[in-house]
C-alpha positions as CSV (number, residue, x, y, z in Angstrom):
1,X,-56.3,-12.7,19.8
2,X,-56.8,-14.3,16.4
3,X,-54.2,-14.1,13.6
4,X,-54.4,-11.7,11.3
5,X,-53.7,-13.5,7.6
6,X,-54.9,-17.0,7.0
7,X,-52.8,-20.5,8.0
8,X,-52.1,-20.6,4.0
9,X,-50.6,-17.1,4.1
10,X,-48.5,-17.5,6.9
11,X,-46.9,-20.7,5.2
12,X,-46.6,-18.9,2.2
13,X,-44.4,-16.3,4.2
14,X,-42.8,-19.2,5.9
15,X,-41.9,-20.8,2.7
16,X,-40.5,-17.7,1.3
17,X,-37.9,-17.6,3.7
18,X,-34.5,-18.7,2.0
19,X,-32.1,-20.4,4.2
20,X,-29.1,-18.3,2.7
21,X,-29.6,-14.4,3.3
22,X,-27.8,-11.5,1.8
23,X,-25.7,-11.1,5.1
24,X,-24.2,-14.7,4.8
25,X,-23.6,-14.5,0.8
26,X,-21.7,-11.4,1.9
27,X,-19.7,-12.5,4.9
28,X,-18.5,-15.9,2.7
29,X,-17.8,-13.8,-0.5
30,X,-15.6,-11.5,1.5
31,X,-14.2,-14.6,2.9
32,X,-13.4,-16.3,-0.1
33,X,-11.4,-13.3,-1.5
34,X,-9.5,-13.3,1.5
35,X,-8.2,-17.0,0.3
36,X,-10.3,-19.2,2.5
37,X,-11.8,-22.5,1.0
38,X,-15.1,-23.8,2.9
39,X,-18.5,-25.1,2.2
40,X,-21.6,-23.2,2.5
41,X,-24.4,-24.8,4.3
42,X,-23.1,-28.4,4.0
43,X,-25.4,-31.1,4.8
44,X,-24.3,-31.8,7.9
45,X,-25.4,-32.2,11.8
46,X,-26.8,-28.4,12.7
47,X,-26.3,-27.3,9.0
48,X,-23.5,-25.1,9.5
49,X,-23.1,-21.7,7.5
50,X,-19.6,-22.2,6.7
51,X,-17.9,-25.7,7.6
52,X,-14.3,-26.7,6.8
53,X,-13.9,-30.5,7.2
54,X,-10.6,-30.7,6.6
55,X,-9.5,-28.7,10.0
56,X,-12.6,-29.5,11.6
57,X,-14.4,-26.2,11.8
58,X,-17.9,-25.1,11.9
59,X,-19.1,-21.7,12.0
60,X,-22.9,-20.2,12.8
61,X,-24.0,-16.7,11.7
62,X,-27.1,-17.0,14.3
63,X,-29.9,-14.2,13.5
64,X,-31.0,-12.6,16.3
65,X,-34.5,-13.1,16.1
66,X,-34.2,-17.5,15.3
67,X,-31.4,-17.4,17.9
68,X,-32.9,-15.8,20.9
69,X,-30.5,-12.9,20.6
70,X,-29.8,-11.4,24.5
71,X,-29.4,-7.7,23.0
72,X,-31.9,-7.9,19.6
73,X,-34.0,-10.9,19.8
74,X,-37.6,-9.6,20.2
75,X,-41.1,-12.3,20.8
76,X,-43.6,-11.5,18.3
77,X,-46.8,-10.5,19.8
78,X,-49.8,-12.5,18.6
79,X,-49.5,-16.5,19.0
80,X,-47.0,-16.0,21.7
81,X,-47.2,-19.9,22.9
82,X,-46.3,-21.0,19.8
83,X,-43.5,-18.8,19.1
84,X,-42.2,-19.1,22.3
85,X,-42.1,-22.9,22.0
86,X,-40.3,-22.4,18.4
87,X,-37.5,-19.9,19.8
88,X,-36.7,-22.0,22.5
89,X,-36.3,-25.0,21.3
90,X,-33.9,-23.1,18.7
91,X,-31.7,-22.2,21.4
92,X,-32.1,-25.9,22.8
93,X,-31.2,-27.3,19.6
94,X,-27.7,-24.6,19.1
95,X,-26.7,-26.0,22.3
96,X,-27.4,-30.0,20.9
97,X,-25.5,-28.7,18.2
98,X,-22.9,-27.4,19.3
99,X,-22.3,-30.2,22.2
100,X,-22.2,-32.8,19.2
101,X,-19.5,-30.9,17.0
102,X,-17.1,-30.7,20.5
103,X,-18.0,-34.1,21.5
104,X,-16.6,-35.2,18.2
105,X,-13.3,-33.0,18.3
106,X,-14.3,-30.0,15.9
107,X,-14.2,-26.4,17.1
108,X,-17.5,-24.4,17.3
109,X,-17.8,-20.6,15.9
110,X,-21.2,-18.7,16.8
111,X,-21.3,-15.1,15.5
112,X,-24.5,-12.6,16.0
113,X,-25.7,-11.4,12.9
114,X,-26.0,-8.4,14.3
115,X,-22.3,-7.8,15.1
116,X,-22.0,-7.7,10.9
117,X,-24.2,-4.8,11.5
118,X,-22.5,-2.9,13.6
119,X,-19.1,-3.7,11.9
120,X,-19.1,-5.6,9.0
121,X,-15.4,-5.7,8.4
122,X,-14.5,-6.6,12.4
123,X,-17.2,-8.9,12.3
124,X,-15.5,-11.0,9.0
125,X,-12.2,-10.7,10.8
126,X,-12.9,-12.8,13.9
127,X,-13.9,-15.2,11.6
128,X,-11.0,-15.3,9.7
129,X,-8.7,-15.3,12.9
130,X,-11.1,-18.1,14.1
131,X,-10.0,-20.3,11.1
132,X,-6.5,-18.9,11.2
133,X,-5.7,-20.1,14.7
134,X,-7.5,-23.2,14.4
135,X,-5.6,-24.2,11.2
136,X,-2.2,-23.6,11.8
137,X,-2.9,-25.1,15.0
138,X,-3.9,-28.3,13.5
139,X,-1.0,-28.0,11.0
140,X,2.0,-27.6,13.5
141,X,0.5,-29.9,16.2
142,X,-2.0,-31.9,15.0
143,X,-2.6,-33.6,18.5
144,X,-3.6,-30.3,19.9
145,X,-6.3,-28.9,18.2
146,X,-8.4,-32.0,19.2
147,X,-8.0,-31.8,22.8
148,X,-9.3,-28.5,23.4
C-alpha cells in the first residue's frame, strides 16, 4: 500500500520529533524539586534521559511506541517491513545499552512512559527510590555497588 504523504513530508514530521518530551521535562522537574541532581540527555552511550556519573546511575524513560511496550506498543499499518525492522533494532539497541552499562559497573533503570500516565507520582517515586538505594549503598559500601 503506497504512503499517503510524500517522503519530504515524512522527513519533516520525523525532524519535528524532539529529543525531550513534555513528560520527560515534568519528571525531571519533579526529581529536581525533590533535591536530586543529575544530567538530562547527557552525551553518553545510549543517551540516557537521566544520568548521575558520581554514582554510576543511568535512567531511561522508554516510550511505548519506540521501545515496543508489550502492553501498549503497536505496529503502524503502512510500511510494515520498515517499521518492523526499525522497532526491532530499537529493542536490540536497548539490550546493548543495558549490557554496556552493567558490564561497566553502572546501575540501569528503564521505566515505561505508561507508568507515568497511570500514576505519575508513584512512577517518580520509583525513580527516586532507585536513586536513593544506589547512592546510599555506594556511600556506605563503595565496593558493594559495583558487584551487582
